[in-house]
N, C-alpha and C positions, 0 to 999 in steps of 0.2 A: 520075614515075619510081619504081620499087619497089626495096626492099632486103631480101633474105632469103637463107637458105642452104638449098638443097634437101636433103632427108633423105639422098639417095644420095651426097652429097659432103660428108663431115664437115668438110673444111677449105676449102670453097668461099669465095672472096673476096666481100665485100659489093659489090653492084652500085652503081655511082655514075654520076651524070650528069657526064661530062667534057667535054661540048660538042664531041664528035667527036675528042678527043685520045686517044692510046693510053694505057691504064691500066698501071701498074706493079704487079706482084703482089708480096706479101710474100715469096714463095719465089722461087727462081731463075727468070728470065723467058726463055721460049723460044717464039717465035711459032708454030711448027708442029713437031710431032714430039716425041721424048722424049730426055733426056740423063741418064745415070747420075750419081748424086751420092755415095752412100755404100753400102758393101757391107752386106747383111743388114738394110737399113732397110725399114720397112713402106711399103706403097703409099700415096702421098699424092695427093689430087686437089685441083685448084683451078679456079675458073672466073673468066674475065675477061668483063667486059661493056663493050660500046662503044655509045654512043648517037649517032645521026645527028642533028645540030642541026636539019636541015631536016625530017626525018620524025619525030623524037622517038621512036625505037624502040631497043630493047636487043638487042645481038648477044652471045650467050653463046659463048665460045671455051674449050674444055676444054684445060687444060694439066696435066701430071702430072710428078712426079719419082719414079722408081722405082729399085729395086736394079738393079745392073749385070747380075745373073743372069737378069733377064727379057729375053727376046729382043724386038727392035723390032717384029717381026711380031705378037707376043702383045700388046704394048702398044697397037699400032694396032687389034687386034681388040677389046681392052677399050674403047678410046675409041669405036669404031664402034658397040658395043652400047648406048651411052648417047646416041648422036646423035639417035635418034627422040624421046626425052624432051626434048632441048634444043629441037628444032623445035616440039614441042607447046607448050612453055613460051613460046617466042618468038611463037607465034600468039596467045596470050592477052595479050600486052603492050599492044596497042592498047586492048582492053577494060579492062584494069587502069588505064591512064592516064586513061581517060574516067571511071571510077568515082571515082578519087582526086580529079580535078578537080571533079566534081559534088559530092562530099562537102565540099569546101572552102567551098561556098556554103551548106551546111546539109544535114544528113542527113534525107532524106525517106523515106517508106515505099517509094517506087519505087527510090531509090538503094540502100536497104537490101536490097531484093529482088535487084537486079542484083549487089550485093556478095556476097550469099549464093550465087547461082548460080555466080559466078566462083570463089568459095572452094571450092565442090564440084568444079568442073572442074579447078582447079589441084591439088586433093587427089588426083584420079585420076592426075595426072602423078607425084606423089610415090609413090603406090601402085605404079605401073608401074616406077618407078626402083628401089624397094625389092626388087621381084621380080628384076630384072636383077642387082642387087648380090648377093643371096643366091646366084643361079645362078653368077655369076662367082667367088665366094669359095669354093664347095664344094670345088674341087680343092685349094685352099690349106689349107682346114680339115682335110682328110684328112692332108695332109703334116704339118701342125702337130701333129696327134694322135700320129703316129708319133714325131716329135721329142720330144714330152712324155713318151712311154713310155720312150725311151732315157734321157732326163734323169732321170726318177723313179728308175730303177735305180741310177744313179750317186749320186743324192741319198740313197738309203737306205743305201748303203755308207758314204758320207761321214758322215751323221748318226749312225750307230752308233758310229763311232770318236770323233767329236767329243763325243758324250754321255758316253762313258767318261772321256775327258780332262776334261770339265767337272765330273764328280763329284769328281775329285782336286782341281781348283781350288776347288770349293765347300766341300770338307772343310776346306781351309786357311782359307778365309774364315770358316767356322763357328767354328774355333778362335780366330781373331782376334776375332770378335764376342763369344765367351764371355769372353775376356780383357777386352775393352772394357767389357762389362756388369759384370764383377766390379769393375773399377777404378771404374766409374761408381757402383756401389752403395757401395763403400768411401768414396769421396769425398763422396757424398751423406750418409752417416752422420756423417762428420767435420764437414761444413759445416752440417748441419741444426741443430747446437747454436747457431749464430750467425745463421742466416737461415731464413725460413719457406718460401721457394720453391726449396730445394735440389733437390728431385726434378724440378722443371721446367727445370733448367739442364743443358746438355750439358757435363758436367765431364770426361768421358773424353777429349775432344779436346784438353784443355789439356796443355801440357808440364809436367813436375814443378815447374820454377821458376815457371811461370805460375800453377799451382794454389796453390803456397805463397804467392805474392804476393797472390792473391785471398783465401786463407784468412786471411792476416795482416791484410789490409784489413778484411774482414768481422768478424774477431775484435775488432779495435780499435773498429770502428763499434758492435759489440755492447756492448763495455765502456763506450764513450762514452754509448750509449743508457741503460745501467743507471745510470751516474753521473748522467745528466740526469734520469732518473726519480727517483733518490734525492733529488737536489737539488730537483726539482719537488715531491716529497712533503714534504720539510722546509719548503719555502716554503709549501706548502699548510697544514701544521700551524701554522706561525708566523702565517700569515694568519688561519686560523680562530681562533687564540688572541687575536690582536689584535682580530678582529671580535667575539669574545665579550666581551673587556674593554670594547670600545666599546659593545656592546649593554647591558652592565650599567651603564656610565656613563650611557647614554641613558635606561635605565629609572629610575635614581636621579634624573636631571635631570627626567624626566617627572613623577615623583612629587612633587618639589619644586614644579614649575610647576603641577601639578594642585592642590596644597594652596594655593598662592598664588592660583590662579584661583578656587578655592572660596571663600576668604576675601574676595576682591574681589567675587565674585558675591553673597555674603551681605550685604556692605556696600551694594552697589548695590541689592539687593532691599529692604533696610531704608529706604534713601533713596527708592526708588521708592514704597514703601508710604506713606511720610510725605508725598511729593508728591501721591500719589493722594488721601490724606485731605484735604489742604489744597485740592486741586482739587475734591473732592466738596463741601466746605463752600462754596467759591466758587460752584460750579454750583447748589447748593441755594439760596443767597442770590439768585442771578440768577433762578432759577426762581420763587421766591416773588415777586420784584420784577416779573417778567413777568406772573405770574398776577394780581398786584394791579393792574398797568396794564391787563391784559386785562379784568379785572372792572370797573374804572372805565370802560374804553372801551365795554364792553357796556352799562353803566348809562347813560352819556352818549348812546350810539347810540339806545337805547330812548327816552330823553327827547327826543332831537333828531328822531326819526322823524316825528312829526306836523307838524313845522315844516321839513321837509327842503327844500321849495320856497322857503323864505325865507332859507336859509343860503347865503351866497356861497362860502365856502371851508370845506368839510366837514372835511378833514384838519387844517387849521390850527386849527379850533375844537375838534375832539375831542382834539388833542394839547396844547392850551393849559393854563396853570396854572388852579388851581381858582378864583381870584379873577377872572381874565379870563373864564373859562368862564361863571361865574354872571352877570357883568355883561352879556356878549354875549347870553346866553340870555334874560335879562330883557327886553332891547330887542327881541329877535326875537319873543318871546311877545306883547309888547304890540303890535308891528306886525302880527303874525298875527291877533290878536283884532280889531283894527280892520279889517283886510282881509276877514276872514270875515264881520264884521257888514255891511260894505258889499256883499259878494257875496250875502248872504242877502236884503238889501233889493232888489238888482237882480234876483235870481231870482224873488222874489215879484212884482215889477212885470212881469217878462217872462212869468210864468205867467198873470197876469190878462190881459195883452194877447193871449197865445196862445189863452186860453179864448174871448175875444171874437172873435178871428179865426176860430176853428173854428166858432163858432156862426153867424157871418155866412156862412161857406162852405157850411154845411149848409143854411141857408135858401135861398141862391142855387142850390144843387144841386137841391133839391126843386122849385123853380120851373122850372128848366131842364128837369128830367126830365118835368115835367108838359107843358110845351110840346112836347118831342120826342115824347112818347107820343101827343099829339093829332095832330101832324104825320104820324106813322107810320100812324096809323089812317086818315087821309085818303089817304095814298099807297097803302096796302094795298087800300082800297076802289076806288081808281082803277085799280090794276094788275089787280085781279080782274075788273073790268068789261072792261078792254082784252083780257085773256087769253081771256075768254069770247067776245068778238067775234072775236079771231084764230082761236080753235079752230073757231068756226062757219064762218069764211071758208075755213080749210084743209080742213075736211071737205067743203065744196063742191068745192074744187080736186082733192082726192084721188079723187073719184068717177071721173075720166077718166084717171088715172095708174096704174091697177092693173097694166096690161100692162107699162108701163115699169119699174115697181118689180120685177116678176118677172124681166125681162131683166137689170136691175142686179144682183140677187142671184145670178143664174147666172154673170154675168161675174166677179163678185168670187170666187165659189167656184172658178171655172176658173183664176184667177190663182194659187191655192194649189197647183195641180198642174202649172202650166205651166213653172216654172223649177226646175232642179236645180243645186246648187252643191257643189264638192268641198272647198274649203279650210274649216278650222274657223271662221275669222273670218267668211266669207260665209255659212256654214251658220247661225251664231249670229245674224247680221244678218237672214237670211230668216225665221228662227224668230220674231224680233220682228215682222217684217212680217206674218206669218201671224196672230199674235195680234192685231195691229191690225186686220187684215181681219175676223177673227171678231168683234171689238168693233163694227166698222161694220155687219156683218150683223145682229148682235143689236139694234143701234140701229134699223136699218131694219125689222126684224121686229116691233118693239114697237108 
């Protein structure tokens, strides 16, 4: 169903789907014909639509309300001039409903094309309606222009008299405005002594007693503000004086405290230097003691070094008292000398035994080498004789194999060209095979 207002009917009612029921117009409803409503009112047009529930079509019925001065025959003639456009519009109703229903499922290019065509066709109805409207209004436009001419003559005569009367009224208003401005200026001058925004106030509108009350209030506020400022200034001076006295007291107190601090720091510095001197003496004594102990430790370590393997507890011995150290070192040295003497005797004995063993091994080796050399000479002589016999036998066999040997070499060379591989792995493998074939060919040709 569609809803729109044709251009030819400025007050046409919106079309509605009423399910076959009669629509009620916002204007006075008359099923057919025209009824006067108000003298000298302008022509009003309205359109009713009815839809058949079974066929789902819209029927447009023209209804108008016109001035009583228009004859019924003229009204009927006006209605009849628009009936062709009504029929044209009703003919497009079926196509319009089809496009609207199709667009509900999605606007496709085909639906858009149908909508565009229908939009153009309905636009032609609007164009035809506009032409009829202009033709029907021409007579009334001419009459309206004549009425406007007569009216303008009366308006000119009326406006001339009214303008002169207005000048008299405006003159009085100007005098009142001058008086108001003078009063405003006078009151601004008076009030400016007590407020900063006097010029921004509309003082002329106040009655004399109201202005006097305002002036009295602002004057008192001004005096109160001056008194508050005076008191604030006195408080400020008193505060600054008290602050200065406090500052001087603090300065004196700081000087006293600084002096006491300096004396205390000097005392502490003297005590610190005394402690540092005593600490330096103590550290020097400890240093000398450590150096003496370190010197003794180094001397003992040097003395203990040759006997280190005979010392059970190195740290205990090197840290022991001088008496214990000398007693233990005496025992260690004596035990070490005895051990060293025993070790030298054992080493001499082992050296003699080793010399005898080496001599015996050399004699055995020379005898074994002699036997091996004689055995090798016999094997070489036997191998040479066997090789000479084998070579002689092979030479006899090769005399009938010359043709076979030639065929074998040809077959081997043919294998090198017979196979072609594509992958890198197989190409590398076949390259090794070709090398092996070359080696075999060289062997055969020798």
